[in-house]
C-alpha positions in Angstrom: 95.5 86.9 123.1 94.0 89.2 120.4 91.9 92.2 121.3 89.4 94.0 119.0 90.9 94.5 115.5 92.5 97.9 115.1 91.4 98.0 111.5 87.7 97.1 111.7 86.8 96.5 115.3 86.0 92.8 114.9 86.7 90.4 117.8 86.7 87.3 115.5 90.3 86.0 115.2 91.6 82.7 113.9 95.2 81.6 114.7 97.0 81.0 111.3 100.5 80.4 112.6 102.0 79.2 115.9 105.7 78.9 116.4 109.0 80.8 116.1 109.1 84.2 114.5 112.2 86.1 113.3 113.7 88.5 115.8 116.0 90.6 113.6 118.5 89.2 111.2 118.2 85.7 109.8 118.7 83.0 112.4 117.5 85.0 115.4 114.2 83.6 116.5 111.8 84.3 119.3 110.4 81.5 121.6 108.2 79.0 119.8 104.9 80.0 121.3 104.3 83.1 119.2 100.9 83.4 117.5 99.7 85.2 114.4 95.9 85.7 114.1 93.8 86.6 111.1 90.8 88.9 111.5 87.6 87.1 110.5 86.1 90.4 109.1 88.7 92.5 107.3 91.3 89.7 106.8 94.3 91.4 108.2 96.8 89.3 110.1 98.5 90.4 113.3 101.3 89.1 115.5 99.9 88.8 119.1 101.1 91.9 121.0 103.1 89.9 123.7 105.5 88.8 120.9 105.9 92.3 119.3 108.9 94.5 119.9 107.9 97.8 121.6 107.4 100.8 119.3 110.1 102.9 120.9 112.7 100.6 119.2 112.4 102.9 116.2 113.3 106.0 118.0 117.0 105.1 118.2 119.6 102.9 116.5 118.1 99.8 118.3 116.1 98.7 115.3 118.9 98.8 112.7 121.2 97.1 115.2 118.6 94.3 115.7 118.8 93.8 111.9 122.6 93.8 112.0 122.6 96.8 109.6 124.8 99.9 109.8 123.3 102.6 112.0 125.0 105.6 110.4 123.7 107.4 107.3 126.5 106.3 105.0 125.9 102.6 106.0 122.2 103.1 105.5 122.7 104.5 102.0 125.0 101.6 101.1 122.3 99.1 102.1 119.3 100.9 100.8 120.1 103.2 97.8 119.7 100.3 95.4 116.2 99.5 96.9 115.1 102.9 95.6 115.4 101.8 92.0 112.5 99.4 92.7 110.5 102.1 94.5 111.2 104.6 91.7 110.1 102.1 89.0 106.7 101.9 90.6 106.2 105.7 90.3 106.1 105.5 86.5 104.5 107.4 84.7 104.0 110.0 87.5 106.6 112.7 88.1 107.7 114.4 91.3 108.7 117.5 89.4 107.5 120.6 91.1 105.6 118.6 93.8 105.5 118.7 97.6 106.7 115.2 98.5 106.6 113.4 101.9 108.2 110.2 102.9 106.7 108.7 106.0 109.2 106.5 107.8 112.1 107.7 105.7 115.0 106.6 107.9 118.1 108.4 106.6 116.2 109.7 103.6 117.5 107.7 100.7 114.3 107.9 98.7 113.9 111.7 99.3 117.5 112.2 98.1 116.7 110.5 94.9 113.8 112.9 94.1 114.9 116.1 95.8 116.3 117.8 92.7 112.9 117.7 91.1 110.6 118.6 93.9 109.3 121.9 95.2 109.6 120.7 98.9 110.5 117.5 100.7 109.1 116.4 104.0 110.8 113.7 106.1 108.8 111.9 108.8 111.1 109.7 110.8 110.9 108.6 114.5 114.7 107.9 114.8 116.2 111.1 116.2 119.7 110.1 115.1 118.8 110.8 111.5 117.2 114.2 112.0 120.3 116.4 111.8 121.6 114.8 108.6 118.1 115.0 107.0 117.9 118.7 107.8 121.4 119.2 106.4 120.3 117.8 103.1 117.4 120.2 102.9 114.4 118.2 104.1 111.8 119.4 106.5 111.8 116.9 109.4 109.1 115.6 111.8 109.4 112.8 114.3 105.7 111.7 113.9 103.0 111.9 111.2 100.8 113.9 113.6 103.5 116.5 114.0 103.8 116.8 110.3 100.0 117.2 110.0 100.0 120.2 112.3 102.4 122.0 110.0 101.8 120.5 106.6 98.1 119.4 106.4 96.7 119.6 102.9 100.1 120.5 101.3 101.4 117.2 100.1 101.0 116.3 96.4 102.8 112.9 96.7 103.3 110.9 99.9 105.2 107.7 100.1 105.6 105.1 102.9 107.8 102.1 102.1 107.9 99.1 104.3 106.5 100.9 107.4 102.8 100.1 107.8 103.6 96.6 109.0 105.5 98.1 112.0 103.0 100.6 113.3 100.6 100.2 116.3 97.4 100.9 114.3 97.6 100.8 110.5 94.2 102.4 110.0 95.1 105.4 112.0 98.6 105.5 110.4 96.9 105.8 106.9 94.3 108.3 108.0 97.0 110.6 109.4 98.9 110.5 106.1 95.6 111.2 104.3 95.4 114.4 106.3 98.7 115.5 104.8 97.5 115.1 101.2 96.3 117.9 99.0 92.8 117.4 97.5 94.3 115.7 94.5 97.3 114.2 96.3 98.4 110.6 96.0 99.9 108.1 98.4 102.0 105.1 97.6 102.4 102.4 100.3 104.4 99.3 100.2 104.5 96.2 102.5 105.5 92.5 102.4 102.9 90.3 100.7 101.7 87.5 103.0 100.8 85.6 99.8 104.6 85.3 99.0 105.0 82.1 97.0 107.6 80.8 99.4 105.0 80.6 102.1 103.4 77.7 100.1 106.6 76.3 98.6 108.4 76.0 102.0 105.8 75.9 104.7 108.1 74.2 107.2 110.7 76.9 107.3 109.7 80.1 105.5 106.9 81.3 107.8 109.3 81.6 110.8 111.4 83.9 108.6 108.4 85.9 107.1 106.7 86.5 110.4 108.9 88.7 112.7 108.8 90.4 116.0 109.1 93.9 114.5 106.1 93.4 112.2 102.7 93.6 113.9 100.7 93.5 110.6 100.6 91.1 107.6 98.6 92.0 104.5 97.5 90.6 101.2 96.0 92.9 98.5 92.5 92.5 99.8 93.1 93.2 103.4 95.4 96.2 102.6 92.6 97.6 100.4 90.1 97.2 103.3 92.5 98.9 105.7 92.9 101.9 103.3 89.1 102.1 102.8 88.6 102.2 106.6 91.1 105.0 106.8 89.1 107.2 104.3 91.2 106.4 101.3 90.3 105.1 97.8 92.4 102.4 96.1 93.6 103.6 92.7 95.8 100.6 91.8 97.5 97.6 93.6 100.7 96.2 92.2 102.4 92.9 93.2 106.2 92.9 92.8 108.8 90.2 93.2 112.2 91.5 94.0 114.4 88.4 93.8 115.5 86.1 91.0 115.0 82.3 90.8 118.2 81.6 92.6 116.8 83.0 95.9 113.9 80.6 95.8 116.1 77.6 94.9 118.5 78.6 97.7 115.6 78.6 100.2 114.5 75.2 98.9 118.0 73.7 99.1 119.5 75.4 102.1 116.5 76.7 104.1 118.0 80.2 104.1 117.8 83.4 102.0 120.0 83.7 99.0 119.3 87.4 98.3 120.5 88.4 94.9 123.4 85.9 94.7 123.0 83.7 91.5 123.4 80.0 91.7 125.5 78.2 89.0 123.8 77.5 85.7 120.8 79.8 86.2 122.6 83.3 86.1 120.1 84.5 83.5 118.4 87.9 83.6 115.8 86.5 81.2 115.1 83.5 83.4 114.8 85.7 86.5 112.5 88.2 84.8 110.3 85.3 83.6 110.1 83.9 87.2 109.4 87.4 88.6 106.7 88.2 86.0 105.0 84.8 86.6 104.8 85.4 90.4 103.7 89.0 90.0 100.9 88.1 87.6 99.7 85.3 90.0 99.7 87.8 92.9 102.3 85.9 94.9 105.3 88.1 94.5 107.0 89.1 97.8 105.9 92.7 97.9 102.8 94.8 97.5 102.5 98.4 96.4 99.2 100.3 96.5 98.4 103.7 95.1 95.8 105.6 97.2 93.9 108.9 97.2 91.5 110.6 99.5 88.0 109.3 99.2 85.2 111.8 98.3 
């Protein structure tokens, strides 16, 4: 069921999960025979290809529809503008002022819009053609694929970003190596992805894995396997950050109701101080729900 590892070439796999995986929004599940394997050499996890959604789902509105999210730009901004506050907080203390910035897998361009007033140039890489006209209207250079951007922009990019994309791609090593070709000699790349060491995987092993693993995510990383993938792609790890995006109420809702609570607060624990303590504890333990890794070209 698993071919040679796309990251390291190993053929040693161990099945770490067998059962339903999420197929879009909460409550939509695939058949129960899905399998997730872990590479015995580099440690990356992969959903077996027969249970993955085809890559062309990202070329149209199908992907957003599957998530039951709006497919127009205004709806995307309403859903995702607030997420950029988290992404921007990870940039500190670096500044995008006067830089050539690329966002690989930018969707409607929410992150690029947040930094465009400071930058020298903004490059949008996005497979969904529906977003291209509006990205151009807002002043971004647009490419459908990273390899298209490399042909025109190789070596120009000072700061590249790719948020919540690497888990979707066909080959994460090739994906990172193509972005590396965009970077200037001193350029930096920031990548984010869900953390497979998310505390809820241990706190609720009966229900949470079927939510965490999903048909649109081929790849599942912890900090070590993400670093190994980056190294195989010719990049050097500068720093890895573990972030937890939700307060204590979300975890308690999962434990009580077996469903996500998002950012809705439960009675008696609506405390920013309590939430921050919870988040800091998980982040320091490496079991927050998201990973960010800063990278640069090796050598």
